[in-house]
C-alpha positions, 0 to 999 in steps of 0.5 A: 734827570737827578743823581742817585744821591738825591732818590728822596725828591722823587715822589710817592706816585704811580710812574715809570722809572729810568736807570742811566749809566755813565753815558746817559745811556738808559740800560733799565726801565721799570713801574712802580705803584711808588717811584720813591720807595720802589727806586729806594729799593734797589739801593737799600737792600743787600741781597739781590741777586747777580744781575741786579746787583750789577746793575745798581753798580752801574746807574748813574742817574734816574728819570721818572715819568708820572702816571695816571694808575698803575695801567698807565705805568704798566703801557708805557713801560711797554713803549718805553722799553720798545723804544730805548730796548735796555740791556737790563731788559733785554729778556723782554724785547722778543714780548708781543704786543700788548691786545687790542679790541674790536667790532667786526663789521658785520649786520650783528657787530661782534667784539673780538681781540687782534694782537695788531691792529687791521686795517683791510676791514677799516675797523676801529681798534682800541687799546692797546690793554695791558695783560690778559686778565684786565682785557678778559676782565673789560670783555667779560663785563662789558658783554654781561652788562651790556649784552653784546657778543663776543662770539657769532651768536647761531641762526635762531638768536639772530632771529630774536634780535632787535638790531636797532637796540643791539645797535644802540648798545654796541655803540654806548660800548664804543663810547666807553671804550673811547673813554667818553665815559663821564657823559655816558654815566651822566647819561644813563643816571638821568634814566635810571632816576626816571625808571625808580620814579615809575616804579620800573625798578628792573630797568634801573638796576641794569642801568646802574650796574651798567655805570657801576661797570663803566666805573671800572673800566676808567682806568684805561690808559687815557693817553692811549688814543684809538687812532695811530698819531704823532704829537708834541704835548706841550705845558708849563708853568711859571716860577720865580720868573723861569718858564719850567716847561715839559715836552711829552712826544707822541708817536702812534697814540704812544706816550714815548719821552719827556725833554725838560727845559728852563729858560727866563719868561718873556713876552711871548716866550711859548713862540720864541721856544717853539721857534727854536725847538722845531729849528732842528726838530721835525714837528708832529702832526699835531701840538696839544697847548694850554693856550692858542698861539697867533693865525700866522705862527701855526701857518708858519708851522705848517709852510716850515713842514710843508703840511697843514700842522694841527695845534690843539688847545683843549678844554675837555676829554682825552686831549686836555686828560694827556695836557693834565698829564703832563702838568702834573708830571711838571710839578714833581719834576721842578717843582717837590723842591719848592712845596719843601721850601713854602713848607720851611717858610710858613714853618719858620714864619720867615719873611722871604721865600729860602729859595736858595739855603747853605748848611755848615757841618764840622767832621773830623776823626779824632780830633784829626783831619778837621774840615767843614763842608757847606751844601747849597740847596735852592728851589728845595734842591741839590745845587752842587755847584755850589757845594765848599768844602775847606780845610780848618786853618786853626790851631785849635783843629779838635774844637768845633766851635773854632772850626764853625767860627773859622768857616762862616768867617771865610764864607762870608767875609774872603772871596767867596763872598764876593764870587757866590750870592748871599743865601736865603737861609744858613742853617749849622749842624748842631745845637744851639752852641754852635748855633751861637758861635756863626750868629755871632761870626754874622752879627760881627759882618753887619750880615741880616742873613736868617740863621738856624741851627738842627740838632741831629738827636731829637731834630730840634730847631734853635733860633738865635736868641732862644732856648727853646726849639722848635720841633716839627711833626717828623712828616712835615716838609719843610723838616724833609728839606732841613734834613736833607740840606743837613745830610749831604753838608754830612756826606759830603764833609765825609767825604772829603775827610776820607780823601784826606786821611787817604791823602795822609796814609799814602801820600797821594 
């Protein structure tokens, strides 16, 4: 979950976003082709209708879930709305469930649509499918290319049907709807090549059309399974001695929510996490993991829940896709900033990864209420608990250079130097002159901390004792990180300066 001030760290990917109010309650769920662009539009546009204006005024934080494509985003949006019933989505809460496809249990199976899953005849249901248009496209494609009935054929047609051949096509369609598309494509491709070699071009063309039809269906929601199942999907990454873990909850075959965890890496950390997590949480029917658990631990989980707990470590198929889906969300949730950090290290040719960056900005209004602000980023993300503000004490308050000298001394030689760790990189908002002042202070304190400045007009990076600036591509992720660090210091300083001005004017 991120505050609304950190929208720049949202990924530009398909997914769903959740808006929370000050009580951490979900007030709106939406979907997007580009999460960053869509969420940003709420705060950039000024011509919203009244309802949206009220919504925006109540947003305090944001969460998101990445999806593979827009179809998945549509399905997930529906699931999340049904789970949370957000106030600003209430007009959707009575919408009908998305439809399923199924084959009748007849001698000649017919592909039909159902609004709910039937139980009385044991049909296998596929879906749900998000829109009527997409569902019709799928049905028409399967019916046309695989010669499958979507209506009851006449008595005359029934007599002419080769049942063995028809059932073979039905089984292929079922496999397609289950998501077994890659294997079917390989099988059909072999048949197509064989047909071409013997000059059976008509049959080869029909197989090619079937292959193309299957490929158009691959956007169906992979996280939807054709049977009702409750499961937890868990994946993680290890970075800098810490485990970054995401747990997705699947209820009745539908992805519902994610939970985030960060903890120290240690031996058997996964089993220790599961032990603690399930101490107070109901264990689902199945747990999907990236690595095996010991048989003893699996037996413990089953005994604890008084039922057989299935622990899966998939290597391929739909469950592996879901595991990869969680891994993708880990990267976006925890490491969007880390990617920028590594790019910055490369751009600045730093020996050490700049995991902790501190940036200083001087702010004043016509020479009055001069303040200095310091933003702090850790692993490419704002670390607001370590932001600091300084009211300048120097006599020459209108002099930015004097103010910069004072604040650098106070941060790295005063009480703060004893309570805060030193950063991996210092950024000065300004040009080579401001940088030179800060660099001289660090030298006088015998501190060897990499330091640069970022000049706002042309976004040029200056290094100590070097008058030639570094100019990075405006899309360089390292530069984007520096800009975010600088802009945060600037924003934080302006807020503090306005507070001081208000006290001066109103005496409080």
